[in-house]
N, C-alpha and C positions, 0 to 999 in steps of 0.2 A: 744807467746808460747815458753817456754824454749827449748833449743836444748838438745836432749837426748843422741845423739851418734855421732860418726864421720861422718856417712853418712848424717845425718841432718845438721851437720856443713858445709860439702862440698856443699850441696844443697843451704844452706843459703848464702855461699860465692859466688856461681854461680849466684844466684838471685841478690845479691849485685852488682856483676859485670855488670849485665844487666842494673840495675838502674844507676850505675855510667857511663856506656857507653852512656845512654840517656842524661846524664848531661855533656857529653864531658869531663869527668875526665879520659882521656886515660892513663895518667901515673899511676893513682891508679888502673885502670883496669889491665894494664900490670903487675903491681906488684902483685896483688892478683892472677891473673891467673897463674903467674909464681910459686907461692907458692903451687898451686894445682898440679903442675907437678913435684915437688921435689920428688926424690926417695931416701929417707933417712929413718932413724928410725922414728917410729910414733911420738915420743916425739919431734924430731927435726922438723918434718913437722908442728906439732901443734905450736911449738915455732915460726916458720917462718910465719905461718898464723897470729898468735897473733901480731907479729911485723907489718905486713902489715895492720891489722885492726887498730892498734894504729896510723899508718900514716893516715888512713882515719879519725880516731877520731880527729886528729890534723888539718884536712883540713876543709875549710868552708862548704863543702857539708854535713858534719856531722850534721849540724843543721836541716837538713831535717828529718822529723819523720821516713820516710821509711828507710833512710840510717842509722840514729842513732840506730834504733831498731835492725837492722841486726848486726851492729858493737858491740853494748852492749851485745846482746845475745851470739854472737860468743866469745867475750872476756871472758864473765862469764863462758861459758862452758869450754873453754880452761884452765882458771885459776883453775876451780874445778877439771878438769881431771889431770892437772899437779901438783895440790896441791899448787898453787901460791896464796898468799893472796893479 
C-alpha cells in the first residue's frame, strides 16, 4: 500500500526499525531512529529519512521482501513529496 502522508511514512519507518531490530541490524536501526527525532524543517527531515532508507537499500537486508517494501515505498513517497525524480 503506497504511503499517503508523513504520518504513514513515520509509521512505516518505525515498523522497518522493528524488523531491522529483529535482524540485528542495529546500526541501521540507530540511523533510522535518529532521523525520526531530527527537529528541522520538514523537507530536511524527509531528506534525512531518504538518506537513511538509501543506506538500508544498499545493505544486504534489503533483499528481504518485508524490508525492501518499506524502503521502496518510503523512498517513493519522499521523492514524490520533494519533487525528486
